[in-house]
C-alpha positions as CSV (number, residue, x, y, z in Angstrom):
1,M,-0.2,-0.3,-0.2
2,I,1.4,3.5,-0.9
3,R,1.1,5.6,2.1
4,V,-0.7,9.4,1.2
5,A,-0.2,12.6,3.2
6,I,-2.3,15.4,2.4
7,L,-1.9,19.1,3.5
8,I,-3.9,21.7,3.6
9,S,-5.2,25.1,4.6
10,G,-8.6,25.4,4.3
11,G,-11.6,23.9,3.8
12,G,-10.5,20.4,2.3
13,S,-12.7,19.6,-0.7
14,N,-9.7,18.4,-2.9
15,M,-8.6,16.3,0.2
16,V,-12.3,15.1,0.6
17,K,-12.1,14.0,-2.9
18,L,-8.8,12.6,-2.7
19,V,-9.2,10.4,0.4
20,E,-12.5,9.1,-0.6
21,S,-11.1,8.1,-4.7
22,M,-8.8,5.4,-1.9
23,V,-11.0,2.6,-1.8
24,G,-11.4,-0.9,-3.0
25,D,-8.3,-1.8,-5.7
26,H,-7.2,1.7,-5.1
27,P,-3.2,1.0,-4.5
28,A,-3.2,3.7,-1.9
29,R,-4.8,5.6,0.9
30,A,-4.8,8.3,3.2
31,V,-3.0,8.1,6.1
32,V,-2.7,11.4,7.5
33,V,-3.9,15.1,6.5
34,G,-2.2,18.0,8.3
35,S,-2.3,21.9,8.5
36,N,-0.9,25.2,8.9
37,D,-4.0,25.7,10.0
38,P,-5.4,24.8,13.4
39,A,-8.8,26.0,12.9
40,A,-9.0,24.6,9.3
41,A,-12.9,22.6,8.7
42,G,-10.6,20.3,6.7
43,L,-9.0,18.8,9.7
44,R,-12.5,17.9,10.9
45,R,-13.4,16.4,7.5
46,A,-10.5,14.4,7.9
47,E,-11.1,13.1,11.3
48,A,-14.8,12.1,10.2
49,L,-13.4,10.3,6.9
50,G,-11.2,7.7,9.4
51,V,-7.8,10.0,8.6
52,A,-5.8,11.4,11.6
53,S,-5.3,14.8,11.4
54,F,-2.5,17.7,13.1
55,A,-2.2,20.9,12.7
56,V,1.1,23.3,12.8
57,D,0.2,26.9,13.1
58,H,2.5,28.6,11.2
59,R,1.9,31.9,13.2
60,S,3.7,30.2,15.9
61,F,6.9,30.7,13.9
62,G,6.6,34.2,12.7
63,R,8.8,34.9,9.3
64,D,11.0,31.8,10.0
65,R,10.3,29.8,7.6
66,A,12.7,26.9,7.9
67,A,11.4,26.3,11.6
68,F,7.8,26.0,10.5
69,D,8.8,23.3,7.8
70,A,11.1,21.4,10.3
71,A,8.5,21.1,12.8
72,L,5.9,20.3,9.5
73,L,8.4,17.5,8.5
74,Q,8.5,16.1,11.8
75,R,5.1,15.2,11.6
76,L,4.8,14.2,8.4
77,Q,7.4,11.9,8.7
78,A,5.9,10.1,11.6
79,A,3.2,8.7,9.4
80,R,5.9,7.8,6.8
81,P,4.0,9.0,3.6
82,D,5.2,7.7,0.5
83,L,3.6,10.8,-1.4
84,V,2.8,13.8,-0.2
85,C,-0.3,15.9,-1.8
86,L,-0.8,19.7,-1.3
87,A,-4.1,20.3,-1.5
88,G,-5.6,24.1,-0.8
89,F,-2.0,24.7,1.1
90,M,-1.6,27.9,1.3
91,R,2.1,28.2,2.3
92,I,5.6,28.4,-0.2
93,L,7.6,25.5,1.6
94,T,11.3,26.0,1.7
95,P,13.7,24.3,-1.1
96,Q,14.9,21.8,1.9
97,F,11.2,20.6,3.1
98,V,10.7,20.2,-1.2
99,S,14.1,18.1,-1.5
100,H,13.4,15.4,1.0
101,F,10.1,14.6,-0.6
102,A,11.7,14.9,-4.5
103,G,9.4,13.9,-7.0
104,R,6.7,12.3,-3.7
105,M,5.5,15.6,-3.7
106,L,1.9,16.6,-5.5
107,N,0.5,20.2,-6.1
108,I,-2.9,21.1,-7.7
109,H,-3.1,24.6,-9.6
110,P,-6.0,26.6,-10.5
111,S,-4.5,27.4,-14.5
112,L,-3.2,26.0,-16.9
113,L,0.2,26.0,-16.1
114,P,2.5,27.5,-17.0
115,K,0.0,30.5,-17.5
116,Y,-0.4,32.4,-14.2
117,P,1.6,31.3,-11.3
118,G,0.8,32.3,-7.7
119,L,-2.5,33.7,-6.7
120,H,-5.3,35.2,-8.3
121,T,-5.5,32.7,-11.3
122,H,-9.0,33.2,-12.3
123,A,-8.8,37.1,-12.3
124,R,-6.0,37.2,-14.4
125,A,-6.9,34.6,-16.8
126,I,-10.0,36.9,-17.2
127,A,-8.3,40.5,-17.9
128,A,-6.0,38.6,-19.7
129,G,-9.0,38.1,-22.4
130,D,-8.2,34.2,-21.9
131,T,-11.0,31.7,-23.4
132,E,-10.4,28.6,-21.4
133,A,-9.2,28.3,-18.1
134,G,-8.7,25.0,-15.9
135,A,-6.3,23.4,-13.4
136,T,-2.7,21.5,-13.5
137,V,-1.4,19.1,-11.1
138,H,2.3,19.1,-11.1
139,E,5.0,17.8,-9.0
140,V,6.6,20.0,-6.6
141,T,10.1,21.3,-7.2
142,G,12.0,24.0,-5.3
143,E,10.0,27.0,-8.0
144,L,6.8,27.6,-7.2
145,D,4.2,26.0,-9.9
146,A,6.9,25.1,-12.1
147,G,6.7,21.3,-11.6
148,P,6.3,18.6,-14.7
149,V,3.0,18.8,-15.2
150,L,1.2,15.4,-14.1
151,G,-2.2,16.3,-15.4
152,Q,-4.5,19.3,-17.1
153,A,-8.1,19.5,-17.0
154,R,-9.8,22.8,-18.8
155,V,-13.0,24.5,-18.5
156,P,-13.9,27.7,-21.1
157,V,-13.9,30.8,-19.8
158,L,-17.3,32.2,-20.3
159,P,-19.0,35.9,-21.6
160,G,-19.8,37.5,-17.7
161,D,-17.7,35.6,-16.0
162,D,-16.4,37.2,-12.5
163,E,-13.3,35.4,-10.8
164,H,-16.0,33.6,-8.5
165,S,-18.4,32.2,-11.6
166,L,-14.9,30.6,-12.9
167,A,-13.2,29.6,-9.7
168,T,-16.6,27.6,-9.1
169,R,-16.2,25.8,-12.6
170,V,-12.6,24.8,-12.1
171,L,-12.6,23.7,-8.8
172,E,-15.6,21.4,-10.1
173,V,-12.6,19.5,-12.6
174,E,-10.0,20.0,-9.9
175,H,-12.3,17.2,-7.7
176,R,-12.0,15.2,-10.9
177,L,-8.9,15.5,-11.9
178,Y,-6.7,15.7,-8.9
179,P,-7.9,11.9,-7.8
180,A,-7.1,10.8,-11.1
181,V,-4.1,12.1,-11.2
182,L,-3.4,10.5,-7.8
183,R,-4.2,6.8,-8.9
184,R,-2.2,7.4,-11.8
185,R,1.4,7.6,-9.8
186,A,0.0,5.3,-7.3
187,E,-0.1,2.5,-10.2
188,G,3.4,4.3,-11.3
189,I,2.0,5.9,-14.5
190,T,4.1,8.9,-15.0
191,T,2.6,10.5,-18.4
192,P,0.6,13.4,-18.4
193,L,-3.4,12.9,-17.9
194,Y,-5.2,15.2,-19.9
195,I,-9.1,15.6,-19.2
């Protein structure tokens, strides 16, 4: 069995879809859900799904990202994950942390990377006049949102779309894309999936 840890910062809707997908003949199982925010609603959702959870409050570390990452790594290592999935985890991880899970950490980003890394992706796509948007699952590397693409899903940008309406449609495809890419990765398939 492939052991999967999931990191979140908020409600955890992608985390829920990942956990729900890892059943039956799926080669992976979620072993822990962690957050940088002890109040993250997703932690309660993980517990309700029978997955252990923990929080390392980033605020208690001030600007010391390395100390926060070290504490997070210690909690993660206790669960012995084979793969780490970032699912709405809103912290930029240090290169030292990323290198510990090199080739074994995935992230989902709400744009068609390499377009619009970072924040405010939907507003940026609308402002640019794009006709399509979407989501990307990629391998995490030391450069923000720049790792190899493992899967993408596209949605049209509709006339009259605002940031919220576009985000809602993109999230719907994220919920299908991320579980599909995770399963392929757990099965050893590394070619990108496009849906």
